[in-house]
C-alpha positions in Angstrom: -20.9 17.4 -8.0 -17.8 19.6 -7.4 -16.7 17.2 -4.6 -17.1 14.1 -6.8 -15.2 15.9 -9.6 -12.3 16.7 -7.3 -12.3 13.1 -6.2 -12.3 11.8 -9.7 -9.6 14.1 -11.0 -7.6 13.4 -7.8 -7.7 9.6 -8.5 -6.6 10.1 -12.1 -3.6 12.2 -11.0 -2.7 9.8 -8.2 -2.8 6.8 -10.5 -0.7 8.3 -13.3 1.5 10.1 -10.9 2.4 6.7 -9.4 2.9 5.2 -12.9 5.5 8.0 -13.8 7.1 7.7 -10.4 7.6 3.9 -10.6 8.8 4.1 -14.3 11.4 6.7 -13.4 12.4 5.1 -10.1 12.9 1.6 -11.7 14.9 3.1 -14.5 17.1 5.1 -12.1 17.7 2.1 -9.9 18.6 -0.1 -12.9 21.1 2.5 -14.1 22.6 2.7 -10.6 23.1 -1.1 -10.6 20.4 -2.1 -8.0 19.4 -5.7 -8.4 16.0 -6.5 -10.0 15.0 -8.4 -6.9 15.6 -5.4 -4.6 13.8 -3.2 -7.1 10.7 -5.4 -6.9 10.7 -5.7 -3.2 11.3 -1.9 -2.5 11.0 0.5 -5.5 7.8 -1.1 -7.0 6.1 -1.8 -3.7 6.9 1.6 -2.2 6.1 3.4 -5.5 2.6 1.9 -5.6 2.1 3.3 -2.1 3.1 6.8 -3.1 -0.6 7.9 -3.4 -1.2 6.8 0.2 1.8 8.8 1.3 0.9 12.0 -0.4 -2.8 11.8 0.6 -2.0 11.0 4.3 0.4 13.9 4.5 -2.1 16.3 2.9 -4.8 15.1 5.3 -2.7 15.6 8.3 -1.7 19.1 7.3 -5.4 19.8 6.7 -6.2 18.7 10.2 -8.0 15.4 9.1 -6.2 12.8 11.2 -9.0 10.3 10.8 -8.6 10.4 7.0 -4.8 10.1 7.2 -4.9 7.1 9.6 -8.0 5.6 8.0 -6.3 5.7 4.6 -3.4 3.5 5.9 -5.6 1.1 7.8 -8.2 0.8 5.1 -5.5 0.4 2.4 -3.9 -2.5 4.3 -7.3 -4.2 4.6 -8.2 -3.4 0.9 -4.8 -4.7 -0.3 -5.1 -8.2 1.4 -8.9 -8.8 1.4 -9.9 -7.2 -1.9 -6.8 -7.0 -4.2 -5.3 -10.5 -3.3 -8.9 -11.9 -3.2 -9.7 -10.5 -6.6 -6.4 -11.5 -8.2 -6.7 -15.1 -6.8 -10.3 -15.2 -8.1 -9.1 -14.1 -11.6 -6.0 -16.4 -11.6 -4.8 -18.6 -8.7 -1.5 -17.3 -7.4 1.6 -19.4 -6.7 3.3 -18.4 -3.4 7.0 -18.7 -2.9 8.6 -19.9 0.3 10.5 -16.6 0.8 7.2 -14.7 1.1 5.7 -17.2 3.6 9.0 -17.5 5.6 9.9 -13.9 5.9 7.7 -11.2 4.2 4.3 -12.2 5.6 5.5 -12.7 9.2 7.2 -9.2 8.9 3.9 -7.8 7.7 2.1 -9.3 10.7 4.7 -8.1 13.1 4.6 -4.6 11.6 0.8 -4.6 11.8 1.0 -5.4 15.6 3.6 -2.7 16.1 1.4 -0.1 14.4 -1.7 -1.2 16.4 0.2 -0.9 19.7 1.4 2.6 18.9 -2.1 3.9 17.8 -4.3 2.1 20.4 -4.5 5.3 22.4 -5.8 7.2 19.4 -2.8 9.3 18.9 0.5 9.3 17.0 3.4 11.3 18.6 6.7 12.2 17.1 8.3 9.4 19.2 5.9 6.9 17.6 6.7 8.3 14.2 10.5 8.0 14.9 10.1 4.3 15.9 8.1 3.5 12.7 10.5 5.5 10.4 13.6 3.9 11.9 12.0 0.5 11.3 11.3 1.2 7.6 15.0 2.3 7.1 16.1 -1.0 8.8 13.7 -3.1 6.7 14.8 -1.4 3.5 18.5 -1.9 4.3 18.0 -5.6 5.1 16.0 -6.1 1.9 18.8 -4.6 -0.2 21.4 -6.6 1.6 19.5 -9.9 1.3 18.7 -9.3 -2.4 22.4 -9.1 -3.2 23.0 -12.5 -1.6 20.0 -14.2 -3.3 20.6 -17.2 -5.5 21.3 -16.6 -9.2 18.1 -18.3 -10.4 16.0 -16.1 -8.1 17.9 -13.0 -9.4 17.2 -14.1 -13.0 13.5 -14.7 -12.3 13.2 -11.3 -10.8 15.0 -9.7 -13.8 12.4 -11.3 -16.1 9.5 -10.2 -14.0 10.5 -6.8 -12.8 12.4 -5.3 -15.7 10.5 -6.0 -19.0 10.3 -2.2 -19.5 12.7 0.1 -21.3 15.5 1.8 -19.3 15.7 5.6 -19.9 18.5 8.0 -19.6 19.2 9.3 -16.1 17.9 12.8 -17.1 14.6 11.4 -18.4 14.3 9.0 -15.5 14.7 11.8 -13.0 12.2 13.9 -14.9 9.6 11.0 -14.7 10.2 10.8 -10.9 9.8 14.6 -10.4 6.8 14.8 -12.8 5.2 11.8 -11.0 5.7 13.4 -7.6 4.1 16.7 -8.9 1.0 14.8 -10.1 0.8 12.9 -6.8 0.9 16.2 -4.7 -1.7 17.9 -6.9 -3.9 14.7 -6.9 -3.7 14.2 -3.2 -4.9 17.8 -2.5 -7.9 17.4 -4.8 -8.6 13.9 -3.5 -8.6 15.0 0.2 -10.7 18.1 -0.5 -13.2 16.0 -2.4 -13.3 13.3 0.3 -13.8 15.7 3.2 -16.6 17.5 1.3 -18.4 14.2 0.6 -18.1 13.3 4.3 -19.8 16.5 5.3 -22.5 16.3 2.6 -23.4 12.7 3.4 -22.9 13.2 7.2 -20.5 10.3 7.2 -17.5 10.4 9.5 -14.1 11.3 8.1 -12.8 8.0 9.5 -15.2 5.9 7.4 -14.4 8.0 4.3 -10.7 7.3 4.9 -11.3 3.6 5.5 -13.4 3.2 2.3 -13.3 5.7 -0.5 -9.9 7.2 0.2 -8.2 3.8 0.9 -9.7 2.2 -2.2 -8.8 5.2 -4.4 -5.2 5.4 -3.3 -4.8 1.6 -3.7 -5.5 1.6 -7.4 -1.8 1.3 -8.4 -1.5 -1.9 -6.2 -4.7 -3.2 -7.7 -3.6 -2.6 -11.3 -0.1 -4.0 -10.6 -1.3 -7.2 -8.9 -4.0 -8.0 -11.3 -1.8 -7.6 -14.4 1.0 -9.6 -12.6 -1.4 -12.4 -11.8 -2.7 -12.6 -15.4 1.0 -12.7 -16.6 1.7 -15.5 -14.1 4.2 -13.2 -12.3 3.0 -14.3 -8.9 6.0 -12.9 -6.9 5.0 -9.4 -8.1 1.3 -9.9 -7.4 1.9 -11.0 -3.8 5.2 -9.1 -3.1 3.6 -5.8 -4.2 0.8 -6.2 -1.7 2.8 -7.4 1.2 5.6 -4.8 0.6 3.0 -2.0 0.3 1.4 -3.0 3.6 4.7 -2.9 5.4 5.5 0.5 3.8 2.1 1.9 4.6 2.5 1.4 8.4 6.2 2.0 8.9 6.8 4.8 6.3 3.4 6.6 6.0 2.3 6.5 9.6 5.9 7.3 10.6 6.4 10.2 8.2 3.0 11.8 8.9 3.6 11.6 12.7 7.1 13.1 12.3 5.7 16.0 10.3 2.7 16.7 12.5 1.6 14.6 15.5 -2.1 13.9 15.3 -5.1 12.1 16.8 -7.6 9.8 15.1 -10.8 9.7 17.3 -12.9 8.1 14.6 -10.7 5.0 14.2 -12.1 2.2 16.3 -10.4 -0.8 17.8 -12.5 -3.0 15.5 -10.8 -1.3 12.4 -7.4 -2.2 13.9 -8.6 -5.8 14.6 -9.8 -6.3 11.0 -6.4 -5.0 9.7 -4.6 -7.5 11.9 -7.1 -10.3 11.1 -6.7 -10.2 7.3 -2.9 -10.1 7.7 -2.9 -13.2 10.0 -5.5 -15.1 7.9 -3.4 -14.6 4.8 -0.6 -16.7 6.2 -2.5 -20.1 6.4 -4.3 -19.4 3.1 -0.9 -18.9 1.4 0.6 -21.9 3.1 -1.9 -24.4 1.8 -0.2 -26.0 -1.2 1.8 -22.7 -1.6 -1.0 -21.3 -3.7 -3.9 -18.9 -3.2 -6.8 -20.5 -5.1 -10.1 -19.1 -6.2 -12.0 -20.4 -3.2 -9.5 -18.7 -0.8 -9.7 -15.5 -3.0 -13.5 -15.6 -2.7 -13.2 -15.9 1.1 -11.0 -12.8 1.3 -13.6 -10.9 -0.8 -16.4 -12.0 1.5 -14.3 -10.7 4.5 -13.9 -7.3 2.8 -17.6 -7.2 1.9 -18.5 -8.0 5.5 -16.2 -5.3 6.8 -17.8 -2.7 4.5 -21.2 -3.8 5.6 -20.2 -3.3 9.2 -18.9 0.2 8.6 -21.9 1.4 6.7 -24.4 -0.2 9.1 -22.8 1.9 11.9 -23.2 5.2 10.1 
């Protein structure tokens, strides 16, 4: 019961910590003159991945490399197969040409890069440096491209990204720091609860990371995408998921390996294959009529259910 309590409290702190972090970061970026399009592609997407970042770092420092890597791999699978699948099932999602032309191919390329680096079951500081430099380059390019975007795209992004109130710089900074504090506290409780459950149920830490941990840390992405889809804000619904997947591999795997190189013996090649599979499959599904319809959403959910069944049947 204590383990489940830690897990539940950790999820609550992670969710609301991400909310405060995003609210403060969006407000800070607006006050600093960052374009709404750049905010949507970076601040919002990266902010919703903050739980994954703090949990992965806590897991690595606690010596649980399988949970850290499983969190990233499982979150990327969950984001595409479950979150996009569920949002499309609730409300079909329009897909813009920009996402198909650039963002999804980048996500696929980043997935391949991550797989190549962790195929040997280890992440070294050199691997971490390669990934971290890549996220810096991606963020720089995104900001540069957003400034050159057409006025109509900028205006659409402004309507979608910034419906919220802008706070003073002091209050915005407080929200960011308070959100980070909640994320750190939540990640410690969450990792402790998850590892305890793994031991009690005699389930590997890798499977816990790929399922419970990844789903729990992806709650901000789930909430953001579902609400955006209901409001017909399709760019946020899809861009949030794609941007988060790119950030998960480049920034989270990169940062954790730079902090402390680690191994992940419980992560199998099949897990990496499924992560790449859902990324690749998303491309033709989005391409058809530039829409992700309910049938395609159901297909993604079936893929996720099949993956969960495979994991549990092997325990």
